[in-house]
C-alpha positions as CSV (number, residue, x, y, z in Angstrom):
1,X,17.4,118.0,10.8
2,X,13.9,117.2,11.8
3,X,11.0,119.5,12.9
4,X,10.4,117.8,16.2
5,X,11.5,114.7,18.3
6,X,8.5,112.4,16.9
7,X,9.7,112.9,13.6
8,X,13.3,112.4,14.3
9,X,12.4,109.0,15.9
10,X,10.5,107.9,12.8
11,X,13.8,108.8,10.5
12,X,16.1,107.2,12.9
13,X,13.9,104.0,13.1
14,X,13.5,104.2,9.2
15,X,17.6,104.2,9.0
16,X,17.9,101.6,11.3
17,X,19.5,104.2,13.5
18,X,19.0,104.8,17.6
19,X,20.0,107.2,20.1
20,X,19.1,107.1,23.8
21,X,17.7,110.5,24.2
22,X,15.6,113.0,22.1
23,X,15.3,116.5,23.2
24,X,12.3,118.0,21.8
25,X,11.2,121.6,21.2
26,X,9.4,122.2,24.2
27,X,12.4,120.9,26.3
28,X,10.6,117.5,26.9
29,X,13.4,114.7,27.2
30,X,12.4,111.3,25.7
31,X,14.4,108.5,26.6
32,X,14.3,105.7,23.7
33,X,16.7,103.1,25.1
34,X,18.5,102.2,28.2
35,X,21.9,104.1,28.5
36,X,23.6,100.6,29.3
37,X,22.6,99.5,25.8
38,X,24.3,100.4,22.7
39,X,22.9,102.8,20.3
40,X,23.6,103.0,16.7
41,X,24.1,106.8,16.1
42,X,28.0,107.7,15.9
43,X,29.5,105.2,13.5
44,X,30.9,101.8,14.1
45,X,33.8,102.6,16.2
46,X,32.3,104.5,18.8
47,X,28.7,103.3,19.4
48,X,29.6,100.7,21.8
49,X,31.3,103.7,24.5
50,X,29.0,106.7,23.6
51,X,25.5,107.7,24.7
52,X,23.4,109.6,21.9
53,X,21.3,112.8,22.2
54,X,19.6,114.2,19.4
55,X,18.1,117.8,20.0
56,X,14.9,118.7,17.7
57,X,16.0,121.9,15.4
58,X,15.0,121.8,11.5
59,X,18.8,123.8,11.1
60,X,17.5,125.5,8.0
61,X,16.0,129.2,8.9
62,X,13.5,128.4,5.8
63,X,11.4,126.4,8.8
64,X,11.7,129.3,11.2
65,X,7.8,130.2,10.2
66,X,6.8,126.7,10.8
67,X,8.0,126.9,14.5
68,X,6.3,130.2,15.0
69,X,3.1,129.0,13.3
70,X,3.2,125.8,15.8
71,X,3.5,128.3,18.9
72,X,6.8,127.6,19.8
73,X,8.0,131.1,18.8
74,X,11.2,132.4,16.8
75,X,14.3,130.1,17.3
76,X,17.6,132.0,17.8
77,X,19.7,132.6,14.4
78,X,23.1,131.3,14.6
79,X,25.5,133.7,12.6
80,X,29.3,133.2,12.1
81,X,29.8,129.8,13.3
82,X,32.6,127.4,12.1
83,X,33.0,123.9,12.3
84,X,36.1,121.9,10.6
85,X,37.6,125.4,10.0
86,X,34.9,126.3,7.6
87,X,32.2,128.8,7.8
88,X,28.6,127.7,8.2
89,X,25.6,128.9,6.8
90,X,23.3,131.1,9.0
91,X,21.0,128.5,10.9
92,X,18.4,127.9,13.4
93,X,19.9,127.4,17.3
94,X,18.2,126.1,19.9
95,X,15.5,127.5,22.3
96,X,16.5,128.4,25.9
97,X,14.3,125.4,27.0
98,X,16.1,123.1,25.2
99,X,19.6,124.2,26.7
100,X,17.9,124.1,30.1
101,X,17.1,120.5,29.3
102,X,20.4,119.5,27.9
103,X,21.8,121.0,31.2
104,X,19.9,118.5,33.1
105,X,20.4,115.8,31.1
106,X,24.2,116.2,31.0
107,X,24.3,116.3,34.8
108,X,21.9,113.3,35.2
109,X,24.2,111.5,32.7
110,X,27.4,112.3,34.4
111,X,26.2,111.5,37.4
112,X,24.9,108.2,36.6
113,X,27.8,106.9,34.4
114,X,30.5,108.8,36.3
115,X,31.4,110.9,33.4
116,X,33.3,114.2,34.1
117,X,31.3,117.5,33.0
118,X,33.9,118.4,30.5
119,X,34.0,119.1,26.7
120,X,37.1,119.5,24.2
121,X,38.5,122.7,24.4
122,X,41.7,124.3,23.1
123,X,44.5,125.5,25.4
124,X,42.8,129.1,25.7
125,X,39.8,127.6,26.8
126,X,37.6,127.8,23.8
127,X,35.7,125.2,22.2
128,X,37.3,122.3,20.0
129,X,35.8,123.4,16.6
130,X,36.3,119.9,14.8
131,X,37.3,116.5,15.0
132,X,38.9,115.7,18.3
133,X,41.3,112.7,18.1
134,X,41.1,111.3,21.7
135,X,37.4,111.1,21.1
136,X,37.5,109.1,17.8
137,X,39.8,106.7,19.6
138,X,37.8,106.3,22.5
139,X,40.1,107.4,25.1
140,X,38.1,110.9,26.0
141,X,35.6,110.8,28.7
142,X,33.1,113.9,28.5
143,X,30.5,115.3,26.5
144,X,30.9,115.9,22.9
145,X,29.5,117.4,19.5
146,X,28.9,115.1,16.5
147,X,31.7,116.8,14.7
148,X,34.1,115.7,17.4
149,X,33.8,112.2,15.9
150,X,34.2,112.7,12.2
151,X,34.4,115.3,9.6
152,X,31.4,114.3,8.0
153,X,29.3,116.0,10.7
154,X,28.3,119.6,11.7
155,X,26.1,119.1,14.2
156,X,25.9,121.4,16.8
157,X,28.2,123.6,15.3
158,X,27.5,127.1,16.5
159,X,26.6,125.7,20.1
160,X,29.6,126.3,22.1
161,X,29.1,124.2,25.2
162,X,32.2,125.1,27.0
163,X,30.2,127.6,29.3
164,X,28.3,124.9,30.8
165,X,31.1,122.8,31.9
166,X,33.2,124.1,34.7
167,X,36.8,123.1,34.4
């Protein structure tokens, strides 16, 4: 919930947390640590086998004017999203350039670490909208949202990434 990657990195450092990548508002990808090193971002039990990514987005719609003032233009507004079976408040989504950056990052990480380009889905192919037990247990190999690990997270709720992965 930071306005940009620079601020996010400062907040993470202050909290003694770390991620491998940050994706900024303009789609720039910053690598903050080697993907072979353990980042502290996913809770004690999942850090050793995950690669952490934070995508710049202040989440709350009250920040829309900041993005416009800074020349990024309006962010998409996400409405009607659900996570953990609960409706989320209306919030800011990601810029198309950030989505394109994530697609490139997924492809690079998948190739570099032999991770399948998959994400948890239900039998009907729709997004898994909550905690995914195989991910919590460490038996899942693929790409997940933060909320797939714990009920305490909602990010990136409302961003269905299933269309970006071929089954």
